[in-house]
C-alpha positions in Angstrom: 0.0 0.0 0.0 1.4 3.4 -1.0 1.5 6.4 1.2 -0.7 8.3 -1.3 -3.4 5.8 -0.7 -3.9 7.5 2.7 -4.5 11.0 1.3 -7.7 12.6 2.4 -10.2 13.4 -0.3 -12.3 15.4 2.2 -12.2 19.1 2.9 -10.5 20.2 6.1 -12.6 19.8 9.2 -14.4 23.1 10.1 -14.6 24.3 13.7 -18.3 23.6 13.7 -17.7 20.0 12.6 -15.2 19.5 15.3 -17.2 21.0 18.1 -19.2 17.9 19.3 -16.0 15.9 20.0 -14.6 16.5 23.5 -11.0 15.4 23.1 -9.4 13.7 26.2 -6.3 15.2 27.8 -6.4 18.1 25.3 -6.8 21.9 25.5 -9.9 21.6 23.3 -10.3 25.3 22.4 -6.7 25.6 21.4 -6.8 22.3 19.4 -9.9 23.2 17.5 -8.4 26.5 16.5 -5.4 24.7 15.0 -6.2 21.0 14.8 -3.7 18.2 14.2 -5.5 15.6 12.1 -4.2 12.3 10.9 -6.0 10.4 8.1 -3.8 7.3 7.8 -0.8 5.5 9.1 1.7 2.8 7.9 4.8 1.4 9.4 6.7 4.2 11.2 4.6 7.1 9.9 1.4 8.9 10.3 -0.2 10.7 7.4 -1.8 14.1 8.0 -4.9 15.6 6.3 -2.5 17.8 4.2 -0.5 14.7 3.1 2.5 15.2 5.3 4.4 12.1 6.6 5.1 12.3 10.3 7.6 9.9 11.8 6.0 8.5 14.9 8.4 8.8 17.8 5.7 7.9 20.4 4.4 4.6 19.0 1.0 6.3 19.0 0.9 6.7 22.8 3.5 4.1 23.9 1.4 1.4 22.3 2.0 0.7 18.6 5.0 -1.5 19.2 5.0 -3.2 15.9 4.4 -0.1 13.8 1.2 0.9 12.1 -1.1 -1.1 9.9 0.7 -4.4 10.3 -1.0 -6.5 7.6 -1.3 -9.7 9.7 -3.0 -7.9 12.5 -5.4 -6.1 10.1 -6.3 -9.3 8.3 -6.9 -11.1 11.6 -9.3 -8.5 12.8 -11.2 -8.5 9.5 -11.5 -12.3 9.4 -12.7 -12.4 13.1 -15.3 -9.7 12.5 -16.8 -11.8 9.7 -16.8 -15.0 11.7 -17.7 -14.1 15.3 -18.1 -10.4 16.0 -19.0 -10.6 19.7 -19.7 -13.1 22.5 -19.8 -12.3 26.2 -17.3 -13.8 28.6 -20.0 -14.0 31.3 -20.4 -17.8 31.5 -19.5 -18.3 27.9 -16.5 -17.6 25.7 -14.7 -18.4 22.5 -11.5 -20.4 21.6 -9.2 -17.3 20.9 -9.7 -16.1 24.4 -8.1 -19.2 25.9 -5.4 -19.3 23.3 -4.4 -15.7 23.9 -4.3 -16.2 27.7 -2.1 -19.3 27.2 0.3 -17.5 24.9 0.6 -14.5 27.2 1.4 -16.7 30.2 4.0 -18.5 28.1 6.0 -15.3 27.8 5.3 -13.9 31.3 7.6 -14.8 34.2 7.2 -18.3 35.6 4.4 -18.6 38.1 2.2 -15.9 36.4 -0.1 -18.3 34.7 -3.6 -16.8 34.6 -5.0 -13.8 32.7 -8.1 -11.7 33.4 -9.0 -9.7 30.3 -10.0 -6.0 30.4 -10.2 -3.3 27.8 -7.6 -0.8 28.8 -4.7 -0.1 31.1 -7.0 1.9 33.4 -9.4 -1.1 33.7 -6.4 -3.4 34.3 -5.2 -1.4 37.2 -8.6 -1.1 38.8 -9.0 -4.9 38.3 -5.7 -5.7 39.9 -6.5 -3.6 42.9 -9.8 -5.4 43.4 -8.2 -8.8 43.0 -5.6 -7.8 45.6 -8.3 -6.9 48.1 -10.3 -10.0 47.2 -7.3 -12.2 47.7 -6.7 -11.1 51.2 -10.4 -11.2 52.1 -10.8 -14.8 51.1 -7.7 -15.7 53.2 -9.2 -14.1 56.3 -7.1 -10.9 56.1 -10.0 -8.4 55.5 -8.1 -5.7 57.2 -5.6 -5.5 54.3 -7.2 -2.7 52.3 -4.5 -0.1 51.9 -2.4 0.4 48.7 1.0 1.9 48.4 2.2 3.5 45.1 4.8 6.2 44.2 5.1 9.8 43.5 5.1 10.5 39.7 3.3 7.2 39.1 0.7 7.0 36.4 -1.9 4.2 36.8 -4.7 5.3 34.5 -7.8 7.3 34.9 -10.2 4.9 36.7 -11.1 5.8 40.3 -8.8 3.2 41.8 -5.9 3.9 39.4 -6.3 7.7 39.8 -6.2 7.2 43.6 -2.9 5.3 43.5 -1.4 7.6 40.8 1.2 10.1 41.9 0.9 12.9 39.3 -0.6 15.9 41.1 -2.3 17.5 38.1 -4.2 14.3 37.3 -5.6 14.0 40.8 -6.2 17.7 41.7 -9.8 18.2 40.3 -11.4 14.9 41.3 -11.0 14.4 45.0 -11.7 13.0 47.5 -10.3 9.8 46.1 -9.8 6.4 47.8 -8.5 7.3 51.3 -6.6 4.1 51.9 -3.6 5.0 49.8 0.0 6.2 50.5 2.8 7.0 48.2 6.5 6.3 48.2 8.9 8.9 46.9 9.9 8.6 43.3 13.4 7.4 42.4 14.8 10.3 40.5 17.3 12.6 42.1 19.4 14.7 39.6 21.9 15.5 42.2 23.0 11.9 42.4 21.8 10.3 39.2 21.6 12.9 36.4 22.2 11.8 32.9 21.9 8.1 33.9 22.3 5.5 31.2 19.9 2.7 31.9 19.4 1.8 35.6 21.0 4.4 37.9 23.6 3.0 40.3 22.3 5.3 43.0 19.0 4.9 44.7 18.3 1.3 45.7 18.0 2.5 49.3 14.8 4.4 48.4 13.0 1.1 48.5 13.5 1.2 52.2 11.0 4.1 52.3 8.4 1.3 52.1 9.7 -0.1 55.5 9.3 3.4 56.9 5.7 3.6 55.8 5.1 0.2 57.4 6.1 1.9 60.7 3.2 4.3 60.2 0.7 1.7 59.0 0.4 -1.7 60.4 1.8 -4.1 57.7 -1.3 -6.2 58.2 -3.4 -3.4 56.7 -1.5 -3.3 53.4 -3.0 -5.1 50.5 -0.5 -4.3 47.8 2.3 -2.2 46.5 1.8 -1.1 42.9 4.7 0.4 40.8 5.6 0.8 37.2 8.9 -1.1 36.7 9.9 2.1 34.7 7.9 5.2 35.5 6.5 6.2 32.1 4.3 9.3 31.8 5.9 10.6 35.0 9.2 11.1 33.1 10.8 7.8 32.2 12.4 6.9 35.5 14.3 3.6 35.3 14.6 1.8 38.6 17.9 2.0 40.4 19.9 -1.1 40.5 18.6 -3.3 43.3 15.5 -1.2 43.9 12.8 -3.6 42.6 14.5 -6.5 44.2 14.3 -4.8 47.6 10.6 -4.0 47.1 10.0 -7.6 46.4 11.9 -8.6 49.5 10.0 -6.2 51.8 6.6 -7.3 50.4 7.4 -11.0 50.9 8.5 -10.3 54.4 5.1 -8.8 55.3 2.7 -10.8 53.1 2.0 -7.8 50.8 1.2 -8.4 47.1 3.5 -6.7 44.6 1.8 -5.4 41.4 3.8 -4.3 38.4 2.0 -1.9 36.1 3.4 -2.8 32.7 1.0 -1.0 30.5 3.9 0.8 28.9 6.8 -1.6 29.6 5.0 -4.7 28.4 5.4 -6.4 25.0 9.0 -5.5 24.2 9.6 -1.9 25.1 12.6 -2.9 27.3 13.8 -5.7 25.1 11.9 -8.4 26.8 8.3 -9.6 27.0 7.8 -7.6 30.3 9.8 -5.4 32.5 9.6 -8.2 35.1 11.5 -10.4 32.7 14.0 -7.7 31.9 14.8 -6.9 35.5 14.5 -10.5 36.8 11.9 -9.6 39.5 8.6 -11.4 39.5 5.5 -9.6 41.0 2.3 -11.3 42.0 0.3 -9.5 39.3 1.1 -7.7 36.1 -1.2 -5.1 34.5 -0.9 -4.8 30.7 -2.6 -3.2 27.7 -1.3 -1.0 24.9 1.2 -3.2 23.0 -1.0 -6.2 23.8 -2.9 -5.8 20.5 -0.4 -3.3 19.0 -3.2 -0.9 19.8 -5.3 -2.1 16.9 -8.2 -3.0 19.2 -8.6 -1.8 22.8 -7.6 -4.5 25.2 -5.9 -5.0 28.5 -5.3 -7.7 31.1 -4.1 -8.7 34.5 -1.6 -11.5 34.6 -2.1 -13.3 37.9 0.1 -15.7 39.9 -1.1 -19.1 40.7 -0.9 -18.2 44.4 -3.5 -15.4 44.0 -5.7 -17.3 41.6 -5.8 -20.5 43.6 -6.7 -18.6 46.8 -9.8 -17.2 45.1 -10.9 -20.5 43.7 -12.9 -21.3 46.8 -16.5 -22.3 47.7 -18.8 -24.5 45.7 -18.0 -25.1 42.0 -21.1 -23.2 40.8 -20.2 -20.0 42.8 -18.7 -17.0 41.0 -15.3 -16.6 42.6 -14.7 -12.9 41.6 -17.7 -10.7 41.1 -16.0 -8.5 38.5 -15.8 -8.2 34.7 -16.6 -6.1 31.7 -19.0 -6.5 28.7 -16.1 -6.5 26.4 -13.7 -8.7 28.4 -11.8 -11.0 25.9 -13.7 -9.4 22.9 -13.2 -11.7 19.9 -11.7 -8.9 17.7 -9.3 -7.9 20.5 -8.2 -11.5 20.9 -7.7 -11.9 17.2 -5.5 -8.7 17.2 -3.6 -9.9 20.3 -2.8 -13.3 18.8 -1.7 -11.7 15.5 0.4 -9.1 17.4 2.2 -11.9 19.3 2.9 -13.6 16.0 4.3 -10.4 14.5 6.5 -9.7 17.6 7.9 -13.2 17.4 8.3 -13.5 13.6 10.0 -10.1 13.3 12.1 -10.6 16.5 11.0 -7.3 17.8 11.8 -7.9 21.5 15.3 -8.8 20.5 15.5 -5.9 18.1 14.6 -3.5 20.8 17.4 -5.0 23.0 19.9 -4.7 20.1 19.0 -1.1 19.2 19.0 0.1 22.9 22.7 1.1 22.9 22.2 3.0 19.6 19.2 4.8 21.1 21.1 5.6 24.3 24.0 7.1 22.4 21.8 9.3 20.3 19.8 10.5 23.3 22.9 11.4 25.4 24.4 13.1 22.4 22.1 16.0 23.2 23.6 16.5 26.6 25.5 19.7 25.8 22.6 21.4 24.0 20.9 24.6 25.3 18.3 24.1 28.0 19.0 20.4 28.6 19.3 19.6 32.4 18.9 15.8 32.3 18.5 12.8 30.0 17.4 9.3 30.9 16.9 6.2 28.9 16.2 2.5 29.1 15.2 0.1 26.4 13.6 2.1 23.6 12.4 4.8 26.1 14.0 8.2 26.7 13.2 11.4 28.4 14.9 14.8 28.1 14.3 17.4 30.9 14.5 21.0 29.8 15.1 24.1 32.1 11.8 25.8 32.5 11.4 29.2 30.9 11.2 31.8 33.6 7.5 32.6 34.4 6.3 30.0 31.9 6.8 26.4 33.0 6.0 23.9 30.3 6.3 26.4 27.5 9.8 25.4 26.4 8.9 21.7 26.3 5.7 22.4 24.3 7.5 24.6 21.8 10.2 22.0 21.3 7.7 19.2 20.7 5.7 21.5 18.3 8.9 22.4 16.4 9.7 18.7 16.0 6.2 18.1 14.7 6.6 20.8 12.1 9.9 19.1 11.2 8.0 15.8 10.6 8.7 14.1 13.9 6.1 13.2 16.6 7.3 13.3 20.2 5.5 14.2 23.4 6.0 17.2 25.5 4.9 16.7 29.1 5.6 20.0 30.8 9.3 20.6 30.2 10.1 17.0 29.7 10.3 15.5 26.2 9.2 11.9 26.0 10.2 9.5 23.2 9.0 5.9 22.7 9.0 4.7 19.1 7.7 1.6 17.4 10.1 -1.3 17.8 10.5 -1.6 14.0 12.5 1.7 14.0 15.7 1.7 12.1 19.0 3.2 13.2 18.6 5.9 10.5 15.2 6.8 11.9 16.6 7.0 15.4 19.1 9.5 14.1 16.2 11.4 12.4 14.3 11.7 15.7 17.2 13.1 17.7 18.4 15.3 14.9 15.0 17.0 14.9 15.2 17.4 18.7 18.7 18.9 18.2 17.4 21.4 15.7 14.5 22.4 17.9 16.6 22.9 21.0 19.1 24.9 19.1 16.4 27.2 17.7 14.3 27.9 20.8 15.0 30.5 23.4 
């Protein structure tokens, strides 16, 4: 398929035509005065309504890990829609759901051998939190209701996920949230670990902040600790060497479940199936979504240890063990997309490719260190973040301008405040890696 096949034959959208759509996480009035409209995508590129090719440096939104319009995934969705468009998973199902669950557990760490399907990362987090409480309750530990997360954490937009998230602006307008939540400090300290390459050597001791919280709250009241192996939207914060291992040790010591939110790090982003595989630390539950279907159909899941699953398989055989689920859990089209995505990841060797390209990615990212306004750079796998010095009196303006200049230069990256976030499809070439960071270099050199 040629790029010209994606050209829009329609007239540009008018302000009136755009008005009914309330865009999420978007300044709607500003956007509708100068919209950014995509009409097609293929491989590493988006196609705009004015026929520009934009190199996707964000994999959509951390999710299109195999690149856009992968033919095998497209055809799998089409075939499934013609065969079985929908069946509920409430006391019925379809073969692809069981096959996808089996294949996901095959690539997850040993012992994580059950999958509960959801439709998004936000639903996955809320599901994991409910499973954690349910697990303790059926074991007679009903007092274990508290959750511990981290500052700068992003765990979605559901009520539970928002409660455990640690990004102030996301939480500010919607309280009160769940009260039984505490937060650990995040792991980034530029004084000790600026310009880190991969996992910082400094900071493992920050896991002991969990022990300090347990001096405030009786450990018997803690249901779970939930962390992203690598903090994503909060600024790409890789875990210090030994940090995740220490969290696991403390949780085991006190009977607390450990949840890894791998909505971003799952399915190859760190050069392995999951961050848990990459770091060699096995949690009790993993939340996932995004790359699970290469974002072609919304889907998420919670991968659950046998210990947790078996504890909930109690009572009579005809009793529902977990009163929880969604109309679209294990949707046939999503399962078809998920199975095809796993085939593509395997056949193209994309997890291995990400691991192989990581040093190239790292060198390009840190090659920007001496540019104007750069105060820190972090990377791991095919993830990177560049912190810029805020413009006096206008925090966030410099990051936004840099991201916009890159877009005008044909490169899509994300500006989050004064942090630039980059997370490309895993099919990226070395030349395209160079193109992304060259555009950032031009933008940083140009802005004041």
